PAZAPA-4460 file (N, C-alpha, C; in steps of 0.05 Angstrom, whole numbers, plus 32768, in hexadecimal, padded with zeros to 4 digits):
% residues 175
    n_x    n_y    n_z   ca_x   ca_y   ca_z    c_x    c_y    c_z   seq   type   mol
   80BA   7E5A   7FC0   80A9   7E47   7FCC   8091   7E55   7FD3     1      M     A
   807A   7E45   7FD0   805C   7E52   7FCE   8051   7E42   7FE8     2      K     A
   8047   7E55   7FFE   8035   7E4B   8015   801A   7E4F   800E     3      F     A
   800B   7E45   801E   7FEC   7E43   801B   7FE8   7E51   803B     4      H     A
   7FD1   7E5D   803F   7FC8   7E61   805C   7FB9   7E49   806B     5      L     A
   7FC3   7E43   8080   7FBD   7E2E   808D   7FA3   7E31   809B     6      R     A
   7F93   7E48   809D   7F79   7E43   80A4   7F69   7E54   8089     7      R     A
   7F60   7E46   807B   7F54   7E3D   8062   7F3C   7E54   806A     8      L     A
   7F2C   7E4B   807F   7F19   7E58   8085   7F1A   7E7B   8086     9      D     A
   7F2C   7E81   808A   7F37   7E9C   808B   7F42   7EAC   8075    10      R     A
   7F48   7E9E   8064   7F58   7EA8   804C   7F3F   7EBB   803C    11      E     A
   7F4D   7ED2   8031   7F37   7EE5   8024   7F3E   7EE3   8006    12      V     A
   7F2B   7ED5   7FF5   7F38   7ECB   7FD8   7F2A   7EE2   7FC2    13      T     A
   7F18   7EF2   7FCE   7F08   7F05   7FC0   7F1A   7F16   7FB9    14      D     A
   7F27   7F1C   7F9E   7F38   7F31   7F99   7F33   7F4D   7F99    15      Q     A
   7F17   7F4F   7F93   7F06   7F68   7F98   7F09   7F6F   7FB2    16      K     A
   7F04   7F65   7FC4   7F02   7F70   7FE3   7F20   7F6E   7FEB    17      A     A
   7F32   7F66   7FDA   7F50   7F69   7FE7   7F58   7F86   7FDC    18      L     A
   7F51   7F87   7FC8   7F56   7FA7   7FB1   7F4F   7FB8   7FC1    19      K     A
   7F2F   7FB2   7FCC   7F22   7FCC   7FDC   7F2C   7FD6   7FF3    20      Q     A
   7F38   7FBF   8003   7F4A   7FC2   8017   7F62   7FD1   8010    21      L     A
   7F70   7FC7   7FFD   7F86   7FD7   7FF5   7F80   7FF9   7FF2    22      L     A
   7F6C   7FFB   7FE9   7F66   8019   7FDE   7F5B   8022   7FF9    23      G     A
   7F51   801A   800D   7F44   8029   8021   7F59   802F   8037    24      Y     A
   7F6F   801B   8037   7F86   8025   8052   7F93   803C   8042    25      Q     A
   7FA1   8045   8056   7FB4   805D   804D   7FD3   8054   8054    26      Q     A
   7FD6   8045   8065   7FF1   803E   8068   7FF7   801D   8064    27      Y     A
   800E   8015   8060   801A   7FF2   8061   8030   7FF5   806B    28      F     A
   8031   7FDD   806D   8052   7FD4   807D   8060   7FC6   8066    29      V     A
   8076   7FCB   8061   8086   7FBF   8049   809C   7FB1   8053    30      M     A
   80A0   7F98   804B   80B5   7F8D   8054   80C9   7F80   803B    31      G     A
   80DC   7F84   8046   80F2   7F82   8032   8110   7F74   803D    32      M     A
   8122   7F6C   8031   8138   7F63   803B   814D   7F65   8026    33      A     A
   816B   7F66   8035   8183   7F6B   802D   8192   7F59   8036    34      D     A
   819F   7F46   802A   81B2   7F2D   8030   81AC   7F21   804B    35      A     A
   8191   7F19   8048   8189   7F11   8060   8181   7F1C   8078    36      G     A
   8186   7F3A   8079   8179   7F52   808F   8160   7F59   8082    37      E     A
   814B   7F53   8098   8130   7F5B   8096   812B   7F77   809A    38      P     A
   811E   7F87   808E   8115   7FA2   808A   80F4   7FA6   808A    39      Y     A
   80E6   7FB6   80A2   80CB   7FB7   8099   80C7   7FD7   809D    40      V     A
   80B8   7FE0   8095   80B1   7FFE   8098   8093   8003   8090    41      V     A
   8084   8010   80A0   8066   801E   809C   806F   8037   8080    42      P     A
   8057   8037   806C   8059   804A   8059   803C   8054   8055    43      M     A
   803F   806B   804E   8028   8078   8043   802A   8072   8025    44      G     A
   800F   806E   8016   800F   8063   7FF8   7FF1   806A   7FF2    45      Y     A
   7FF0   8068   7FD5   7FD9   8061   7FC6   7FD8   804A   7FB9    46      V     A
   7FC6   8040   7FB6   7FBE   8023   7FA4   7FAD   802D   7F89    47      Y     A
   7FC0   8029   7F76   7FAF   8028   7F5B   7FA4   8015   7F51    48      D     A
   7F88   8014   7F51   7F7C   7FF9   7F4C   7F7A   7FF1   7F2B    49      E     A
   7F7B   8002   7F20   7F76   8002   7F02   7F93   7FF5   7EFF    50      E     A
   7FA8   7FF8   7F06   7FC5   7FEC   7EFE   7FCA   7FD8   7F16    51      N     A
   7FBD   7FD6   7F24   7FC3   7FC4   7F40   7FE3   7FC7   7F46    52      N     A
   7FDF   7FE1   7F4F   7FFE   7FEA   7F5C   7FFA   7FFB   7F70    53      T     A
   8010   7FF8   7F84   8011   800C   7F9F   8025   801F   7F91    54      V     A
   8022   803C   7F9E   8037   8049   7F9A   803C   8055   7FB4    55      Y     A
   8055   805B   7FBB   805D   806A   7FD4   8072   807C   7FCF    56      F     A
   807C   8090   7FE1   808E   80A3   7FD6   809C   80A0   7FFB    57      H     A
   80B9   80A7   7FEA   80CD   80A6   8005   80E6   80BC   8001    58      C     A
   80F5   80B8   8011   8110   80CF   800B   811E   80C0   7FF8    59      A     A
   812F   80D1   7FEE   8141   80C0   7FDC   815A   80B7   7FE3    60      K     A
   815B   80B4   7FF8   8176   80A2   8008   8169   8095   8024    61      E     A
   817A   8087   802D   8176   8077   8046   8172   8053   8046    62      G     A
   816C   804D   805C   816E   8030   805A   8158   8021   804A    63      K     A
   8144   8026   804C   812C   8021   8033   8136   801E   801C    64      K     A
   8146   8039   800C   8149   8039   7FF9   8163   8028   7FEF    65      V     A
   8177   8029   8002   8188   8018   7FFC   8183   7FF9   7FFB    66      E     A
   8172   7FF3   800C   816A   7FD0   800C   8158   7FCC   7FF4    67      F     A
   814B   7FDF   7FEA   813F   7FD8   7FCC   814B   7FDC   7FB6    68      L     A
   8161   7FE9   7FB5   8178   7FED   7FA4   8180   7FD0   7F9F    69      K     A
   8186   7FC1   7FB6   8197   7FA8   7FB9   817E   7F8E   7FB1    70      K     A
   8165   7F96   7FB8   8150   7F7F   7FB8   8137   7F89   7FB6    71      N     A
   812A   7F92   7FA0   8114   7FA6   7F99   80FE   7F8A   7FA3    72      P     A
   8100   7F77   7FAB   80EB   7F66   7FAD   80DC   7F65   7FC8    73      R     A
   80C2   7F71   7FCD   80B4   7F76   7FE7   809F   7F6C   7FEB    74      V     A
   8098   7F69   8004   8076   7F60   800B   806A   7F75   8017    75      W     A
   8054   7F7C   8018   8042   7F92   8025   802C   7F88   8032    76      G     A
   801F   7F93   8047   800B   7F88   8057   7FFA   7FA4   805E    77      A     A
   7FE2   7F9F   805A   7FD1   7FB2   806B   7FBC   7FA3   8078    78      V     A
   7FB4   7FAE   8094   7FA0   7FA3   80A8   7F8A   7FB5   80AB    79      V     A
   7F73   7FAD   80A5   7F5B   7FBB   80AF   7F52   7FAE   80CC    80      L     A
   7F57   7FBD   80E4   7F52   7FB0   80FB   7F3C   7FBE   810D    81      D     A
   7F28   7FB3   8114   7F0D   7FBA   8118   7F09   7FB3   813B    82      K     A
   7F21   7FA4   8143   7F23   7FA5   8162   7F10   7F8F   8169    83      G     A
   7F13   7F87   8181   7EFB   7F75   8190   7EE6   7F7D   818D    84      V     A
   7ECD   7F6E   8186   7EAE   7F72   8181   7EA7   7F6B   8194    85      Q     A
   7E93   7F73   81A3   7E7D   7F6F   81AD   7E87   7F5D   81CA    86      G     A
   7E9D   7F6A   81D8   7EA7   7F5B   81EA   7EB0   7F3A   81E7    87      G     A
   7EAD   7F35   81D3   7EB9   7F19   81CD   7EDB   7F1A   81C8    88      A     A
   7EE4   7F06   81CD   7F06   7F01   81CA   7F0F   7EFC   81AB    89      C     A
   7F00   7F0A   8197   7F07   7F0C   817D   7F0A   7F25   8174    90      V     A
   7F26   7F25   8163   7F2A   7F3E   8154   7F20   7F3E   813C    91      N     A
   7F16   7F4C   8136   7EFE   7F59   8119   7F16   7F64   8108    92      F     A
   7F23   7F53   80F4   7F33   7F60   80E6   7F36   7F50   80C4    93      Y     A
   7F43   7F65   80B2   7F49   7F54   809C   7F66   7F66   808D    94      A     A
   7F70   7F50   8084   7F8A   7F58   807A   7F8C   7F54   805B    95      S     A
   7FA0   7F61   804C   7FA7   7F59   8032   7FC7   7F60   8035    96      A     A
   7FD4   7F50   8026   7FF3   7F4B   8020   7FF9   7F4A   8009    97      M     A
   8006   7F52   7FFE   8012   7F52   7FE2   8031   7F50   7FE0    98      F     A
   803A   7F47   7FC8   8057   7F48   7FC1   8054   7F51   7FA7    99      S     A
   8070   7F5C   7FA2   8074   7F6F   7F82   8094   7F78   7F86   100      G     A
   809B   7F83   7F71   80B6   7F94   7F72   80B6   7FAE   7F6E   101      K     A
   80C8   7FBD   7F7D   80C1   7FD4   7F82   80D4   7FE0   7F62   102      V     A
   80C7   7FF7   7F57   80D3   8005   7F3E   80D4   8021   7F47   103      E     A
   80E7   802E   7F49   80E8   8048   7F4A   80DB   805C   7F2D   104      W     A
   80CE   8072   7F34   80BF   807D   7F1F   80D1   8093   7F1B   105      V     A
   80D7   809B   7EFF   80E1   80B0   7EFB   80DE   80BE   7EE7   106      N     A
   80C4   80B6   7ED9   80B4   80CE   7ECD   80AB   80E1   7ED8   107      N     A
   80A9   80F3   7ECD   80A3   810D   7EE0   8086   8110   7ED7   108      P     A
   8078   810A   7EC1   805B   8105   7EBD   804B   80EE   7ED2   109      A     A
   805A   80D9   7ED4   8050   80C5   7EE6   8052   80CC   7F04   110      E     A
   8069   80DD   7F08   806F   80EA   7F27   8051   80F8   7F29   111      K     A
   804D   810B   7F16   8038   811C   7F1B   801C   810D   7F1E   112      R     A
   801B   80FB   7F10   8001   80E7   7F11   7FFE   80DB   7F2D   113      K     A
   8019   80D6   7F38   8013   80C6   7F4F   8013   80DD   7F67   114      I     A
   801D   80F2   7F65   8015   8106   7F7A   7FFB   8115   7F79   115      M     A
   7FEF   8110   7F62   7FD4   8113   7F60   7FC4   80FE   7F70   116      A     A
   7FCC   80E6   7F68   7FBC   80D0   7F7B   7FC2   80D5   7F93   117      L     A
   7FD8   80E3   7FA0   7FD8   80DD   7FBE   7FC7   80F7   7FCA   118      F     A
   7FCB   810D   7FB9   7FB8   8126   7FBF   7F9A   8121   7FC1   119      A     A
   7F92   8111   7FAD   7F75   8101   7FAF   7F74   80F5   7FC7   120      E     A
   7F89   80E6   7FCE   7F85   80CF   7FE6   7F85   80DD   8000   121      R     A
   7F92   80F3   8001   7F91   80FF   8016   7F80   8116   8020   122      L     A
   7F76   8120   8014   7F5D   8137   8014   7F48   8135   8003   123      S     A
   7F34   8140   800B   7F1A   8144   7FFE   7F20   815B   7FEA   124      K     A
   7F32   816E   7FF6   7F3F   818A   7FF1   7F59   8182   7FDA   125      D     A
   7F50   8178   7FC8   7F69   816F   7FB0   7F78   8184   7FA7   126      V     A
   7F69   819D   7FA2   7F78   81B3   7F9C   7F8A   81C3   7FB0   127      A     A
   7F7E   81BE   7FC5   7F8D   81C9   7FDD   7FA6   81B8   7FE2   128      G     A
   7FA6   819C   7FE0   7FBD   818C   7FE5   7FCF   8194   7FC9   129      V     A
   7FC2   8193   7FB6   7FD5   819E   7F9F   7FE2   81B9   7FA2   130      K     A
   7FD3   81C6   7FA7   7FE3   81E4   7FB0   7FF9   81DF   7FC7   131      D     A
   7FF5   81D1   7FE0   8007   81CE   7FED   8021   81BF   7FE5   132      R     A
   8018   81A9   7FD1   8031   8199   7FC4   8043   81B1   7FB1   133      L     A
   8036   81BF   7FA4   8043   81D3   7F91   8056   81E4   7FA2   134      E     A
   804E   81ED   7FBC   805B   8202   7FCA   8074   81F3   7FD6   135      K     A
   806D   81DA   7FDC   8083   81CE   7FEC   8099   81C5   7FD7   136      L     A
   8093   81B9   7FBB   80A4   81AB   7FA9   80AA   81BA   7F94   137      F     A
   8093   81D8   7F8B   8095   81E2   7F75   8082   81D5   7F5B   138      G     A
   8086   81E0   7F47   8071   81DA   7F32   807C   81C7   7F1B   139      A     A
   806F   81C0   7F0E   8076   81AF   7EF5   8088   8199   7EFD   140      G     A
   809A   8198   7EEA   80B4   817E   7EF0   80C3   8185   7F06   141      D     A
   80C8   819E   7F0E   80D9   81A7   7F2B   80C3   819B   7F42   142      A     A
   80B3   8194   7F42   809E   818D   7F56   80A6   816B   7F5B   143      A     A
   80AA   815C   7F4B   80B3   8140   7F46   80CC   813A   7F4C   144      T     A
   80DD   814D   7F49   80F9   8149   7F49   8104   8144   7F65   145      A     A
   80F8   814E   7F7A   8105   814A   7F94   80FA   8130   7FA3   146      S     A
   80E7   8122   7F94   80D0   8110   7F9F   80DB   80F2   7F92   147      V     A
   80DD   80E1   7FA2   80E0   80C0   7F98   80CD   80BB   7F9D   148      L     A
   80BE   80A7   7F8A   80A9   8093   7F8E   80B0   807C   7F82   149      F     A
   809F   8069   7F95   80A8   804E   7F8A   808D   8044   7F81   150      G     A
   8090   802D   7F6B   8077   8023   7F62   807C   8007   7F6B   151      R     A
   8065   7FFB   7F73   8062   7FDE   7F7A   804E   7FCF   7F6A   152      I     A
   804F   7FC5   7F52   8046   7FB3   7F46   803F   7F97   7F54   153      K     A
   8022   7F9C   7F5C   801E   7F7D   7F6A   801C   7F69   7F5C   154      I     A
   802D   7F57   7F61   8026   7F38   7F51   801C   7F22   7F65   155      D     A
   8018   7F28   7F7F   8005   7F13   7F8B   7FF8   7F20   7F9F   156      E     A
   7FDD   7F19   7FA9   7FCF   7F2A   7FB9   7FBE   7F12   7FC4   157      L     A
   7FC8   7F13   7FE1   7FB6   7F00   7FF2   7FA7   7F12   800A   158      T     A
   7F97   7EFB   8019   7F89   7F0F   8030   7F7F   7EFD   8048   159      G     A
   7F79   7F06   8059   7F77   7EF4   8072   7F64   7F02   8083   160      K     A
   7F4E   7EF4   8091   7F3C   7F06   80A0   7F37   7EF2   80BD   161      R     A
   7F2A   7F04   80CD   7F1B   7EF0   80E0   7F02   7EE8   80D8   162      S     A
   7EF9   7ED1   80EC   7EE7   7EC2   80DE   7EC8   7ED5   80DC   163      T     A
   7ECD   7EEA   80E9   7EB0   7EF7   80F0   7EB6   7F10   80DB   164      E     A
   7EC8   7F17   80CF   7ECC   7F26   80BC   7EC7   7F16   80A0   165      M     A
   7EB0   7F1C   8095   7EA1   7F0F   807E   7EAF   7F20   806A   166      T     A
   7EB2   7F17   8052   7EBC   7F23   803D   7EA6   7F3A   8037   167      V     A
   7E8D   7F33   8039   7E76   7F49   8035   7E77   7F64   8047   168      E     A
   7E85   7F59   805F   7E8B   7F73   8074   7EA0   7F7E   806E   169      K     A
   7EB3   7F77   8064   7ED2   7F7C   805C   7EC9   7F95   8049   170      L     A
   7EB9   7F87   8034   7EB2   7F9F   801C   7EA3   7FB5   802A   171      R     A
   7E8F   7FB0   803C   7E7B   7FC6   8044   7E94   7FDA   8056   172      E     A
   7EA9   7FD2   8062   7EB8   7FE0   8075   7EC8   7FF0   8068   173      L     A
   7ECD   7FEB   804D   7EE4   7FF4   803C   7ED5   8005   801F   174      T     A
   7EBE   7FFF   8024   7EB1   8011   800A   7EAF   802B   800C   175      S     A
***
C-alpha cells in the first residue's frame, strides 16, 4: 500500500537534497519486523551516493541479524534537527526516510571497499583509521572475515521538513 504525505507543503521531493542529507549524517534508525514484532535500532553507516546504497556493520549474531534473516525488508530514517530557532515555537528540522532490502556482503574485496568508506567517513586521518582497523582485525582478507556488513540498496527515498527549513537551507547545512 502506498501512502502520501499529509502535509505536502513539508515534503522534500528534491532527491539531490535528500541524498546530501544521507551523506551528511552518521547514524540512521533502522526499522524491521519479524512475524508482526517490530524492532528499531540506531546504526552507524556510510552512504554510497554513486550506488544509492547504505552500508552498515554489526555483530555476526544477535536480534538484529535474526530479524533480518527472516525478513530483510527495512525502513531507515535520518534526521537533521537544529532545534527551536529564534525563540519561536518551531523546530528547524529535515528528515530522509528510505526503504530497501538488506543483503549481507560476503566478498572480501567489497568488504575492504566498505571499510575504506567507513575510514574516510570517520576521520580526516584515513591512514590512521585504516592502521587501527588493521591492528584490530588484521590485514587482507583476515581483516574482513570477522566483520559483518549489510548493504541496503535504496528503492524509495522520501523526505519531510519543517516549513522554515527550505531545500536551499537543507543543502547549505549538509554541504
